[in-house]
C-alpha positions as CSV (number, residue, x, y, z in Angstrom):
1,M,133.7,120.7,28.0
2,E,136.7,118.7,29.1
3,N,138.7,119.7,32.2
4,Y,142.3,118.5,31.9
5,C,144.8,117.9,34.7
6,S,146.9,120.9,35.7
7,L,150.2,120.6,37.5
8,S,148.4,121.3,40.8
9,D,146.0,118.4,40.0
10,I,149.0,116.1,39.5
11,R,150.5,117.2,42.8
12,M,147.2,116.4,44.5
13,L,147.1,113.0,42.8
14,Y,150.5,112.3,44.3
15,V,149.1,113.3,47.8
16,R,146.2,111.0,47.2
17,F,148.5,108.1,46.2
18,A,150.6,108.8,49.3
19,T,147.6,108.9,51.6
20,A,146.0,105.8,50.1
21,Y,149.1,103.6,49.8
22,G,151.5,105.0,52.4
23,T,155.1,103.8,52.2
24,K,154.2,101.3,49.5
25,F,154.1,104.4,47.3
26,T,156.2,107.0,48.9
27,S,159.3,104.8,49.6
28,I,160.3,105.0,45.9
29,H,160.2,108.8,45.8
30,T,163.3,109.5,47.8
31,T,164.5,112.7,46.3
32,P,163.0,116.0,45.0
33,E,164.3,115.1,41.5
34,I,162.5,111.8,41.5
35,L,159.3,113.5,42.7
36,E,159.6,116.1,39.9
37,I,160.1,113.4,37.3
38,W,156.9,111.6,38.7
39,Y,155.0,114.9,38.3
40,R,156.2,115.4,34.8
41,E,155.6,111.8,33.6
42,W,152.1,111.8,35.0
43,M,151.3,115.2,33.6
44,E,152.4,114.0,30.2
45,A,150.6,110.7,30.4
46,L,147.3,112.2,31.5
47,A,147.3,115.2,29.1
48,G,144.2,115.0,27.1
49,I,142.3,113.0,29.7
50,D,139.5,114.7,31.7
51,K,140.6,114.9,35.3
52,E,137.2,113.6,36.5
53,L,138.0,110.3,34.6
54,V,141.4,110.2,36.4
55,V,139.7,110.7,39.8
56,Q,137.2,107.9,39.0
57,A,140.0,105.6,37.8
58,F,142.1,106.3,40.9
59,N,139.1,105.6,43.2
60,E,138.4,102.3,41.4
61,C,142.0,101.2,41.8
62,K,142.1,102.3,45.4
63,A,139.0,100.2,46.1
64,Q,140.3,97.2,44.3
65,S,144.0,96.9,45.3
66,E,146.2,97.5,48.3
67,W,149.1,98.3,46.0
68,P,149.3,101.6,44.0
69,P,148.2,101.3,40.3
70,S,150.7,101.9,37.5
71,M,150.3,104.7,35.1
72,A,149.2,102.2,32.5
73,E,146.4,100.9,34.8
74,I,145.0,104.4,35.4
75,I,145.2,105.2,31.7
76,K,143.5,101.9,30.8
77,K,140.6,102.6,33.1
78,C,140.3,106.1,31.7
79,D,140.3,104.6,28.1
80,Q,137.5,102.3,29.2
81,K,135.5,105.3,30.5
82,L,136.2,107.2,27.3
83,G,134.7,104.4,25.3
84,L,137.9,103.5,23.5
85,P,137.4,100.1,22.0
86,N,139.9,97.4,23.1
87,I,141.7,95.5,20.4
88,H,139.1,92.7,20.1
89,D,136.1,95.1,20.0
90,A,138.0,97.2,17.4
91,I,138.6,94.2,15.2
92,Q,134.9,93.2,15.3
93,L,133.8,96.7,14.6
94,A,136.3,97.0,11.7
95,I,135.0,93.7,10.2
96,S,131.4,94.9,10.4
97,Q,132.6,98.3,9.1
98,K,131.1,100.2,12.0
99,F,133.3,103.2,12.3
100,D,131.9,104.8,15.4
101,H,135.4,105.6,16.7
102,P,138.4,106.9,14.7
103,I,140.5,104.0,16.1
104,V,138.3,101.5,14.4
105,K,138.5,103.3,11.0
106,E,142.3,103.5,11.3
107,L,142.6,99.8,12.2
108,Y,140.3,99.0,9.2
109,D,142.5,101.1,6.9
110,R,145.8,99.5,8.2
111,L,144.5,95.9,8.1
112,G,142.7,96.3,4.7
113,S,139.3,95.1,3.7
114,W,140.7,92.0,1.9
115,S,142.5,90.9,5.1
116,L,139.4,91.5,7.2
117,K,137.3,89.5,4.8
118,N,139.7,86.6,4.0
119,D,142.2,86.1,6.8
120,T,141.6,83.8,9.7
121,E,140.7,85.3,13.1
122,K,144.1,84.4,14.4
123,A,145.9,86.1,11.4
124,I,143.7,89.2,11.8
125,L,144.5,89.4,15.6
126,S,148.2,88.9,14.9
127,K,148.2,91.8,12.5
128,A,146.0,94.0,14.7
129,K,148.4,93.4,17.6
130,L,151.1,95.1,15.4
131,Y,149.0,98.1,14.5
132,Y,146.7,98.7,17.5
133,P,149.3,100.0,20.0
134,E,150.5,102.5,17.5
135,I,147.0,103.6,16.5
136,L,146.1,104.0,20.2
137,S,149.3,106.0,20.8
138,E,148.6,108.3,17.8
139,F,145.0,108.8,19.1
140,R,146.3,109.7,22.6
141,L,149.0,112.0,21.2
142,K,146.4,113.9,19.2
143,R,144.3,114.3,22.4
144,Q,147.4,115.4,24.4
145,M,148.4,117.9,21.7
146,K,144.9,119.4,21.8
147,A,145.0,119.5,25.6
148,L,148.3,121.3,25.6
149,G,147.3,123.7,22.9
150,L,149.7,122.4,20.3
151,K,149.3,121.5,16.7
152,Q,151.1,119.4,14.1
153,I,153.2,121.0,11.4
154,G,150.9,122.1,8.7
155,D,147.9,122.4,10.9
156,K,146.4,125.8,10.5
157,S,144.3,125.7,13.8
158,H,145.3,127.7,16.9
159,G,148.2,126.7,19.1
160,S,152.0,126.3,18.8
161,E,153.5,124.1,16.1
162,I,155.6,121.1,17.1
163,S,157.2,118.3,15.3
164,G,159.4,115.3,15.8
165,D,160.9,114.6,19.2
166,N,159.2,117.6,20.9
167,T,155.9,115.7,21.3
168,R,156.8,114.4,24.7
169,G,156.0,117.7,26.4
170,I,159.3,118.4,28.0
171,G,160.4,121.9,27.0
172,V,157.6,122.1,24.4
173,R,156.5,125.7,24.2
174,K,152.8,126.5,24.7
175,A,151.3,129.7,23.4
176,E,151.6,131.3,26.8
177,G,154.8,129.7,28.2
178,Y,156.6,126.5,29.1
179,L,155.1,123.4,30.6
180,F,157.8,123.0,33.4
C-alpha cells in the first residue's frame, strides 16, 4: 500500500532541505507567505508519489549535489523509481507494442500504428515530444487525484468530484475537508 506525503511530511522535507543545503536553500524563503507557497507547491507536486520514494530521491540528490534539487529533479528521480518509461523507452515499447505501462499504450494511440511503422526515427521522436509531456502530466494527475481522494466528473468510484481548473489542489474539497 502506498503511503503519500502529508503536510507534516512536506514540512519535514523543508527542514531536511534547510539542514542539508543551509542558506543556499533557506535564503530564498524570506517570508511566511513564501514558505506556505513552498509547502503548497511541493504538496501538490508530490501528491500520488509514495513518500519513501521522495525520501530516496532527496537522499540521492543530497549525495550528488551541493545545491538543492528542483522539484522537477525530485519528481524525475521518483518517476525512475516508479518505473515510468522515459520518452525513448516509451517509443521503443510502443513500436514493439509492449504495453506494460499505460503511458506506452497512450503514446502508441496518439502516434498511431501507421506512424510507428512508417515514419523515420526522427519524425517519431518529434511527434512523441509533442505528446509525451501531456501523457505524463495526465498520468501524474490521475495518481494525484487518487491520492487526494478525488475523482473526475462521471467517475462513480468513491471521492469528491472535480473538474476543470480545480485539479491543482488549491481549495479543492476532499471528502473530509480542505487541503489547506
